[in-house]
GUKEKE-663518 format. One line per field, with one value per residue: residue number from 1; y, x, z of N, C-alpha, C in turn. Coordinates in nm, 4 decimals, padded with zeros to 6 digits, always signed. Layout:
<sites>
firo: NUM|... $
n_v: Y|... $
n_u: X|... $
n_w: Z|... $
ca_v: Y|... $
ca_u: X|... $
ca_w: Z|... $
c_v: Y|... $
c_u: X|... $
c_w: Z|... $
</sites>
This chain:
<sites>
firo: 1|2|3|4|5|6|7|8|9|10|11|12|13|14|15|16|17|18|19|20|21|22|23|24|25|26|27|28|29|30|31|32|33|34|35|36|37|38|39|40|41|42|43|44|45|46|47|48|49|50|51|52|53|54|55|56|57|58|59|60|61|62|63|64|65|66|67|68|69|70|71|72|73|74|75|76|77|78|79|80|81|82|83|84|85|86|87|88|89|90|91|92|93|94|95|96|97|98|99|100|101|102|103|104|105|106|107|108|109|110|111|112|113|114|115|116|117|118|119|120|121|122|123|124|125|126|127|128|129|130|131|132|133|134|135|136|137|138|139|140|141|142|143|144|145|146|147|148|149|150|151|152|153|154|155|156|157|158|159|160|161|162|163|164|165|166|167|168|169|170|171|172|173|174|175|176|177|178|179|180 $
n_v: +03.4461|+03.1487|+02.9160|+02.6179|+02.3132|+02.0333|+01.6906|+01.4275|+01.1131|+00.7703|+00.5140|+00.3409|+00.4540|+00.5752|+00.8185|+00.8717|+00.7664|+00.9366|+01.1829|+01.1225|+01.0910|+01.3537|+01.4847|+01.3700|+01.4697|+01.7482|+01.7631|+01.6832|+01.9098|+02.0553|+02.1732|+02.2464|+02.0311|+01.9792|+01.7796|+01.4874|+01.1557|+00.8849|+00.5643|+00.2615|-00.0902|-00.4160|-00.7299|-01.0489|-00.9466|-00.7356|-00.4152|-00.3952|-00.2566|+00.0723|+00.3090|+00.6048|+00.8501|+01.0825|+01.4126|+01.6624|+01.4085|+01.1487|+00.9598|+00.6855|+00.5960|+00.3606|+00.3698|+00.2768|-00.0260|-00.3313|-00.5331|-00.5670|-00.3399|-00.2706|+00.0045|+00.1535|+00.3439|+00.2239|+00.2430|+00.2158|-00.0300|-00.0410|+00.0010|+00.2792|+00.4494|+00.6502|+00.7815|+00.8256|+01.0229|+01.2311|+01.2684|+01.3339|+01.5709|+01.7385|+01.7370|+01.8611|+02.1162|+02.2155|+02.2207|+02.4169|+02.6437|+02.6502|+02.7161|+02.5257|+02.3752|+02.3208|+02.4574|+02.6969|+02.7537|+02.8126|+02.6008|+02.5080|+02.3786|+02.2137|+01.8882|+01.6861|+01.3771|+01.1712|+01.3673|+01.2412|+00.9969|+00.9902|+01.2550|+01.3753|+01.3099|+01.4618|+01.3663|+01.2273|+01.4138|+01.6439|+01.8867|+01.9799|+02.0285|+02.2382|+02.4329|+02.4505|+02.5498|+02.8173|+02.9172|+03.1640|+03.1692|+02.9368|+02.7160|+02.4347|+02.0833|+01.8758|+01.5441|+01.3692|+01.1349|+01.0581|+00.9874|+01.1273|+01.3865|+01.6180|+01.6519|+01.7040|+01.9424|+02.1080|+02.0912|+02.2130|+02.4518|+02.4846|+02.5804|+02.7191|+02.5814|+02.4496|+02.1471|+01.8312|+01.5343|+01.2170|+01.0220|+01.1609|+01.3490|+01.4536|+01.4449|+01.6664|+01.8431|+01.8896|+02.0069|+02.2420|+02.3644|+02.4108|+02.6049|+02.5514 $
n_u: +01.3338|+01.2440|+01.4888|+01.5634|+01.6619|+01.8766|+01.8768|+02.0867|+02.2166|+02.3238|+02.1328|+01.9190|+02.0538|+01.9814|+01.8450|+01.5621|+01.5069|+01.6606|+01.5374|+01.2816|+01.3388|+01.4121|+01.1683|+01.0069|+01.1436|+01.1080|+00.8290|+00.7860|+00.8428|+00.6259|+00.6159|+00.4853|+00.4996|+00.4977|+00.4191|+00.5647|+00.6876|+00.8525|+00.8362|+01.0083|+00.9416|+01.0611|+01.1016|+01.2182|+01.4806|+01.4773|+01.3540|+01.0115|+00.7805|+00.6498|+00.5396|+00.3588|+00.3877|+00.1926|+00.2411|+00.1336|+00.0176|+00.0668|-00.0664|-00.0866|-00.0367|-00.0580|+00.2143|+00.4006|+00.4741|+00.6435|+00.4976|+00.2607|-00.0059|-00.3465|-00.4303|-00.2138|+00.0840|+00.3420|+00.6878|+01.0158|+01.1335|+00.9065|+00.5532|+00.3462|+00.1185|-00.1264|-00.3246|-00.2100|-00.0196|-00.1946|-00.3521|-00.1562|-00.0478|-00.2739|-00.3167|-00.0812|-00.0950|-00.3308|-00.2462|-00.0492|-00.1976|-00.3713|-00.3907|-00.2841|-00.5438|-00.5561|-00.3433|-00.3177|-00.0980|+00.1281|+00.2880|+00.6199|+00.8141|+00.8579|+00.8653|+00.9907|+00.9936|+01.0606|+01.2706|+01.3317|+01.4187|+01.1738|+01.0867|+01.2856|+01.2069|+00.9874|+00.7683|+00.5850|+00.6504|+00.7168|+00.5791|+00.4728|+00.7091|+00.8168|+00.6277|+00.6520|+00.9092|+00.8780|+00.7707|+00.7858|+00.7928|+00.8261|+01.0626|+01.2217|+01.2863|+01.4272|+01.4542|+01.6999|+01.8440|+02.1925|+02.3002|+02.1630|+02.1775|+02.3119|+02.1661|+01.9064|+01.9522|+02.0218|+01.7839|+01.5871|+01.7019|+01.8639|+02.1120|+02.2201|+02.1378|+02.1717|+02.3445|+02.3211|+02.4680|+02.3350|+02.4888|+02.6749|+02.5726|+02.3473|+02.0426|+02.0343|+02.2219|+02.1029|+01.8603|+01.9572|+02.0820|+01.8568|+01.7408|+01.5605 $
n_w: -00.8423|-00.6684|-00.5754|-00.7604|-00.6466|-00.6903|-00.6332|-00.6757|-00.8007|-00.8312|-01.0052|-00.7912|-00.5814|-00.3407|-00.3522|-00.3415|-00.0888|+00.0780|+00.0181|+00.1142|+00.3886|+00.4459|+00.3965|+00.6020|+00.8270|+00.7968|+00.7980|+01.0595|+01.1897|+01.1421|+00.8901|+00.5698|+00.3083|-00.0326|-00.3171|-00.4612|-00.4045|-00.5601|-00.5070|-00.5270|-00.5656|-00.5040|-00.6720|-00.6769|-00.6735|-00.8556|-00.9623|-00.9740|-00.9587|-00.9178|-00.6842|-00.6461|-00.4094|-00.2680|-00.1511|+00.0741|+00.3065|+00.2132|+00.0581|-00.1669|-00.5119|-00.7786|-00.9981|-01.1945|-01.3697|-01.4320|-01.5431|-01.8003|-01.8211|-01.8655|-02.0665|-01.9812|-02.0366|-02.2329|-02.1730|-02.2262|-02.0080|-01.8509|-01.7753|-01.7614|-01.5500|-01.6647|-01.5200|-01.2712|-01.3281|-01.4070|-01.1730|-00.9806|-01.0859|-01.0749|-00.7971|-00.7092|-00.8341|-00.7176|-00.4521|-00.4584|-00.5020|-00.2887|+00.0511|+00.3377|+00.5071|+00.7814|+00.9052|+00.7714|+00.6258|+00.3521|+00.1063|+00.1991|+00.0609|-00.2495|-00.3689|-00.6209|-00.7567|-00.9990|-01.2178|-01.5225|-01.7771|-01.9258|-01.9220|-02.0685|-02.3179|-02.3561|-02.2202|-01.9378|-01.6521|-01.7873|-01.8883|-01.6472|-01.5007|-01.6482|-01.5910|-01.3101|-01.2885|-01.3289|-01.0978|-00.8574|-00.5792|-00.4153|-00.2849|-00.4454|-00.4719|-00.6905|-00.7970|-00.9686|-01.1858|-01.1958|-01.4433|-01.6398|-01.5677|-01.6770|-01.9124|-01.8170|-01.6784|-01.8960|-02.0530|-01.8921|-01.8253|-01.5914|-01.5010|-01.2841|-01.0646|-00.7393|-00.6679|-00.5192|-00.4070|-00.3444|-00.2192|-00.0764|+00.0943|+00.3593|+00.5561|+00.7360|+00.6224|+00.3704|+00.4530|+00.5677|+00.3410|+00.1867|+00.3314|+00.5326 $
ca_v: +03.3152|+03.0550|+02.8233|+02.4749|+02.2356|+01.9003|+01.5785|+01.3309|+00.9949|+00.6536|+00.4359|+00.2680|+00.5153|+00.6349|+00.9529|+00.8775|+00.7432|+01.0596|+01.2831|+01.0823|+01.1241|+01.4999|+01.5180|+01.3350|+01.5638|+01.8786|+01.7489|+01.6739|+02.0491|+02.1129|+02.2441|+02.1890|+01.9864|+01.9464|+01.7109|+01.3422|+01.0653|+00.7661|+00.4561|+00.1352|-00.2166|-00.5190|-00.8686|-01.1303|-00.8642|-00.6304|-00.3262|-00.4472|-00.1672|+00.2012|+00.3746|+00.7487|+00.8919|+01.2239|+01.4925|+01.5942|+01.3056|+01.0192|+00.8664|+00.6284|+00.5568|+00.2804|+00.4590|+00.2045|-00.1688|-00.4083|-00.6111|-00.4905|-00.2993|-00.2157|+00.1509|+00.2188|+00.3822|+00.1533|+00.3259|+00.1326|-00.1591|-00.0288|+00.0567|+00.3901|+00.4766|+00.7894|+00.8394|+00.8723|+01.1528|+01.3291|+01.2959|+01.4011|+01.7096|+01.8091|+01.7485|+01.9599|+02.2491|+02.2582|+02.2496|+02.5444|+02.7516|+02.6429|+02.7030|+02.4122|+02.4112|+02.3103|+02.5553|+02.8218|+02.7751|+02.7798|+02.5030|+02.5577|+02.3068|+02.1218|+01.7768|+01.6155|+01.2537|+01.2264|+01.4127|+01.1330|+00.9726|+01.0278|+01.4005|+01.4095|+01.2869|+01.5432|+01.2894|+01.2270|+01.5410|+01.7512|+02.0131|+02.0226|+02.0857|+02.3694|+02.5236|+02.4693|+02.6309|+02.9586|+02.9590|+03.2498|+03.1788|+02.8142|+02.6370|+02.3023|+01.9806|+01.7822|+01.4271|+01.3419|+01.0346|+01.1193|+00.9572|+01.2251|+01.5159|+01.7272|+01.6712|+01.7685|+02.0820|+02.1794|+02.0964|+02.3044|+02.5740|+02.4852|+02.5918|+02.7727|+02.5022|+02.3754|+02.0026|+01.7517|+01.3904|+01.1383|+00.9433|+01.2448|+01.4492|+01.3946|+01.5222|+01.7954|+01.9300|+01.9296|+02.0982|+02.3690|+02.4220|+02.4553|+02.7139|+02.5057 $
ca_u: +01.2709|+01.2912|+01.5799|+01.5411|+01.7760|+01.8766|+01.9357|+02.1233|+02.2904|+02.3100|+02.0099|+01.9187|+02.1583|+01.9319|+01.7888|+01.4256|+01.5143|+01.7089|+01.4311|+01.1769|+01.3859|+01.4027|+01.0255|+00.9632|+01.2051|+01.0423|+00.6906|+00.7877|+00.8497|+00.4993|+00.6291|+00.4016|+00.5785|+00.4068|+00.4832|+00.5520|+00.8022|+00.8229|+00.9028|+01.0153|+00.9268|+01.1430|+01.0571|+01.3295|+01.5999|+01.4613|+01.2393|+00.8983|+00.6666|+00.6714|+00.4213|+00.3718|+00.3426|+00.1569|+00.2721|+00.1275|-00.0832|+00.1306|-00.1520|-00.0084|-00.1011|+00.0309|+00.2752|+00.4620|+00.4873|+00.7058|+00.3893|+00.1711|-00.1316|-00.4390|-00.4391|-00.0936|+00.1781|+00.4710|+00.8069|+01.1316|+01.0998|+00.7902|+00.4267|+00.3161|-00.0217|-00.1580|-00.4088|-00.1203|+00.0329|-00.3033|-00.3904|-00.0464|-00.0414|-00.3886|-00.2861|+00.0249|-00.1449|-00.4243|-00.1679|+00.0208|-00.2968|-00.4521|-00.3181|-00.3210|-00.6641|-00.5370|-00.2476|-00.3213|+00.0352|+00.1592|+00.3974|+00.7565|+00.9014|+00.7991|+00.9549|+00.9564|+01.0719|+01.1864|+01.2852|+01.4113|+01.4183|+01.0474|+01.0833|+01.3776|+01.1348|+00.8666|+00.6602|+00.5902|+00.6313|+00.7808|+00.5044|+00.4651|+00.8387|+00.8279|+00.5422|+00.7113|+01.0309|+00.8386|+00.7175|+00.8835|+00.7841|+00.8423|+01.1809|+01.1912|+01.3898|+01.4034|+01.5403|+01.7453|+01.9509|+02.3187|+02.3280|+02.1003|+02.1801|+02.3475|+02.0560|+01.7960|+01.9952|+02.0103|+01.6439|+01.5077|+01.7767|+01.8953|+02.2575|+02.2581|+02.0761|+02.2621|+02.3363|+02.3645|+02.4769|+02.2741|+02.5893|+02.7699|+02.5037|+02.2553|+01.9198|+02.0623|+02.2880|+02.0001|+01.7697|+02.0290|+02.0982|+01.7254|+01.6979|+01.4433 $
ca_w: -00.8402|-00.5680|-00.6425|-00.7756|-00.6012|-00.7513|-00.5610|-00.7790|-00.7606|-00.9177|-00.9967|-00.6634|-00.4996|-00.2175|-00.3724|-00.2886|+00.0566|+00.1398|+00.0049|+00.2079|+00.5239|+00.4568|+00.4078|+00.7374|+00.9212|+00.7825|+00.8445|+01.2058|+01.2355|+01.0944|+00.7627|+00.4649|+00.1943|-00.1418|-00.4286|-00.4629|-00.4067|-00.6394|-00.4340|-00.5988|-00.4953|-00.5672|-00.6820|-00.7254|-00.6885|-00.9568|-00.9468|-01.0504|-00.9424|-00.8530|-00.6282|-00.6285|-00.2767|-00.2756|-00.0328|+00.2026|+00.3216|+00.1892|-00.0167|-00.2766|-00.6368|-00.8630|-01.0963|-01.3057|-01.3469|-01.5403|-01.6043|-01.8871|-01.7592|-01.9642|-02.0797|-01.9304|-02.1410|-02.2283|-02.1910|-02.1934|-01.9457|-01.7639|-01.8215|-01.6710|-01.5246|-01.6987|-01.4133|-01.1656|-01.3731|-01.4020|-01.0352|-00.9112|-01.1349|-01.0183|-00.6537|-00.6930|-00.8726|-00.6132|-00.3328|-00.4768|-00.4974|-00.1679|+00.1767|+00.4208|+00.5820|+00.9262|+00.9575|+00.6960|+00.5696|+00.2134|+00.1033|+00.2169|-00.0311|-00.3461|-00.3982|-00.7445|-00.7693|-01.0428|-01.3567|-01.5788|-01.9217|-01.9897|-01.9369|-02.1768|-02.4432|-02.3555|-02.1591|-01.7916|-01.5812|-01.8644|-01.8857|-01.5081|-01.4625|-01.7134|-01.5140|-01.1773|-01.3013|-01.3299|-00.9678|-00.7916|-00.4341|-00.3372|-00.3188|-00.4987|-00.4757|-00.7997|-00.7938|-01.1058|-01.1968|-01.2374|-01.5832|-01.7300|-01.4991|-01.7695|-02.0069|-01.7444|-01.6559|-02.0236|-02.0975|-01.8098|-01.7987|-01.4482|-01.4892|-01.1532|-00.9574|-00.6518|-00.6894|-00.4046|-00.4365|-00.2374|-00.1476|-00.0039|+00.1745|+00.4567|+00.5768|+00.7999|+00.5235|+00.2736|+00.5217|+00.5788|+00.2077|+00.1410|+00.4176|+00.6084 $
c_v: +03.2306|+02.9520|+02.6828|+02.4079|+02.0966|+01.8019|+01.4699|+01.2139|+00.8820|+00.5945|+00.3467|+00.3249|+00.5892|+00.7729|+00.9660|+00.8564|+00.8691|+01.1685|+01.2508|+01.1138|+01.2754|+01.5422|+01.4883|+01.4329|+01.6994|+01.8733|+01.7402|+01.8128|+02.1271|+02.2020|+02.1706|+02.1594|+01.9341|+01.8718|+01.5621|+01.2753|+00.9428|+00.6503|+00.3251|+00.0163|-00.3231|-00.6544|-00.9468|-01.0445|-00.7541|-00.5423|-00.3779|-00.3498|-00.0366|+00.2533|+00.5218|+00.7851|+01.0426|+01.2927|+01.6224|+01.4835|+01.1648|+00.9139|+00.8143|+00.5899|+00.4638|+00.3666|+00.3846|+00.0582|-00.2317|-00.4885|-00.5187|-00.4630|-00.2354|-00.0633|+00.2250|+00.2395|+00.3020|+00.2527|+00.2474|+00.0032|-00.1566|+00.0189|+00.1587|+00.4214|+00.6227|+00.8574|+00.8909|+01.0077|+01.2606|+01.3689|+01.3714|+01.5464|+01.7926|+01.8380|+01.8618|+02.1008|+02.3019|+02.2977|+02.3815|+02.6610|+02.7591|+02.6324|+02.5825|+02.4523|+02.4082|+02.4203|+02.6910|+02.8508|+02.7444|+02.6774|+02.5697|+02.4913|+02.2213|+02.0164|+01.7039|+01.4967|+01.1692|+01.2881|+01.3134|+01.1186|+01.0108|+01.1773|+01.4465|+01.3888|+01.3635|+01.4741|+01.3063|+01.3633|+01.6607|+01.8849|+02.0684|+02.0889|+02.2232|+02.4740|+02.5537|+02.5586|+02.7807|+03.0083|+03.0431|+03.2321|+03.0542|+02.7408|+02.4949|+02.2120|+01.8810|+01.6677|+01.3872|+01.2369|+01.1000|+01.0972|+01.0536|+01.3656|+01.6313|+01.7568|+01.7404|+01.9157|+02.1635|+02.1962|+02.2026|+02.4322|+02.5901|+02.5018|+02.6440|+02.6923|+02.4356|+02.2256|+01.9307|+01.6056|+01.3121|+01.0607|+01.0283|+01.3605|+01.3773|+01.4890|+01.6593|+01.8934|+01.9792|+02.0318|+02.2373|+02.4377|+02.4761|+02.5713|+02.6791|+02.4459 $
c_u: +01.3292|+01.3795|+01.5243|+01.6712|+01.7638|+01.9459|+01.9614|+02.2001|+02.2624|+02.1699|+02.0222|+02.0232|+02.1094|+01.8701|+01.6495|+01.4246|+01.5585|+01.6021|+01.3162|+01.2131|+01.3769|+01.2570|+00.9757|+01.0179|+01.1342|+00.8976|+00.6835|+00.7987|+00.7266|+00.5149|+00.5451|+00.4882|+00.4803|+00.4843|+00.4607|+00.6882|+00.7599|+00.9042|+00.8935|+00.9952|+01.0003|+01.0737|+01.1714|+01.4521|+01.5919|+01.3427|+01.1272|+00.7809|+00.7127|+00.5379|+00.4520|+00.3107|+00.3186|+00.1837|+00.1924|+00.0229|-00.0331|+00.0374|-00.0719|-00.0979|-00.0066|+00.0816|+00.3271|+00.4790|+00.5619|+00.5999|+00.3002|+00.0403|-00.2199|-00.4443|-00.3191|+00.0035|+00.3078|+00.5848|+00.9258|+01.0843|+00.9708|+00.6675|+00.3836|+00.1669|-00.0541|-00.2431|-00.3219|-00.0604|-00.0740|-00.3363|-00.2807|-00.0334|-00.1538|-00.3647|-00.1850|-00.0248|-00.2447|-00.3484|-00.0939|-00.0759|-00.3725|-00.3632|-00.3695|-00.4365|-00.6427|-00.4458|-00.2551|-00.1900|+00.0394|+00.2728|+00.5345|+00.8546|+00.8158|+00.9048|+00.9034|+01.0500|+01.0100|+01.1730|+01.3811|+01.3988|+01.2878|+01.0427|+01.1760|+01.3139|+01.0032|+00.7465|+00.6653|+00.5580|+00.6822|+00.7066|+00.4917|+00.5958|+00.8595|+00.7438|+00.6052|+00.8342|+01.0000|+00.7856|+00.8208|+00.8926|+00.8176|+00.9700|+01.1404|+01.3134|+01.3497|+01.5025|+01.5697|+01.8555|+02.0782|+02.3480|+02.2654|+02.0965|+02.2090|+02.2335|+01.9373|+01.8295|+01.9787|+01.8638|+01.5643|+01.5836|+01.8151|+02.0447|+02.3035|+02.2024|+02.1829|+02.2372|+02.3950|+02.3639|+02.4235|+02.3773|+02.6885|+02.7032|+02.4124|+02.1372|+01.9493|+02.1291|+02.1873|+01.9049|+01.8323|+02.0418|+01.9662|+01.6710|+01.5766|+01.4849 $
c_w: -00.7279|-00.6366|-00.6528|-00.7360|-00.6613|-00.6591|-00.6638|-00.7194|-00.8572|-00.9064|-00.8726|-00.5670|-00.3766|-00.2312|-00.3095|-00.1382|+00.1290|+00.1332|+00.1008|+00.3522|+00.5470|+00.4754|+00.5493|+00.8413|+00.9164|+00.8296|+00.9965|+01.2690|+01.1885|+00.9725|+00.6586|+00.3426|+00.0901|-00.2490|-00.4230|-00.4621|-00.4864|-00.5810|-00.5113|-00.5086|-00.5753|-00.5673|-00.7455|-00.7588|-00.7925|-00.9228|-01.0343|-01.0526|-00.8789|-00.8041|-00.6073|-00.4942|-00.2794|-00.1426|-00.0379|+00.1992|+00.2994|+00.1275|-00.1348|-00.3937|-00.7113|-00.9781|-01.2188|-01.2668|-01.4636|-01.6146|-01.6870|-01.8134|-01.8664|-01.9530|-02.0192|-02.0458|-02.1306|-02.2548|-02.1378|-02.1283|-01.8643|-01.8397|-01.7165|-01.6688|-01.5566|-01.5911|-01.2987|-01.2026|-01.3589|-01.2587|-00.9593|-00.9567|-01.0761|-00.8702|-00.6293|-00.7245|-00.7694|-00.4866|-00.3403|-00.4569|-00.3652|-00.0454|+00.2531|+00.5121|+00.7333|+00.9810|+00.8887|+00.6261|+00.4207|+00.2145|+00.1198|+00.1218|-00.1230|-00.3776|-00.5213|-00.7607|-00.8810|-01.1805|-01.4213|-01.7288|-01.9917|-02.0181|-02.0492|-02.3140|-02.4475|-02.2941|-02.0071|-01.7323|-01.6605|-01.8567|-01.7441|-01.4649|-01.5257|-01.6406|-01.3782|-01.1813|-01.2923|-01.1956|-00.8935|-00.6410|-00.3542|-00.3791|-00.3603|-00.4906|-00.5830|-00.7860|-00.9379|-01.1009|-01.2497|-01.3855|-01.6824|-01.6690|-01.5950|-01.8658|-01.9409|-01.7192|-01.7834|-02.0644|-02.0224|-01.7706|-01.6526|-01.4212|-01.3533|-01.0367|-00.8710|-00.6686|-00.5686|-00.4447|-00.3170|-00.1562|-00.0697|+00.0702|+00.2726|+00.4779|+00.6344|+00.7029|+00.4193|+00.3325|+00.5324|+00.4437|+00.1528|+00.2244|+00.5014|+00.7409 $
</sites>
């Protein structure tokens, strides 16, 4: 099986920024990166909104909001957009099965941002992560908060997954470790 790699760090510790920098670097080399980044937006010094950025293409979808949204799932301090989960899963599954039309290439990396508290309760990306874990051919980078790292490792059986801390690694080191 292709290894799953974990990028971890504190909340607001630069995990998504580092993963985004890695994606840009790899895309600049014409590598096909599949998955999504979840970028936060701040209001009055607090995260108020998350946008899901689909890879490739960088199209964004509203993912979560502190403000109540009609038909969105409340979870802890945020409300989550079920359509974003559905669309991202569909996007990812299609991308795995379909080669890039312009280059004919298969994805060289899958990026998942993030495996977190929702997944620990069987929600969010839980079923998708269980499916992705079984993929034998594509390396993956999962972003996980350090506070629940042990629980995510146990839940998905990732005891052999290489782990990188966002505050002590860089794009070039990650690129090398991923073999890209």
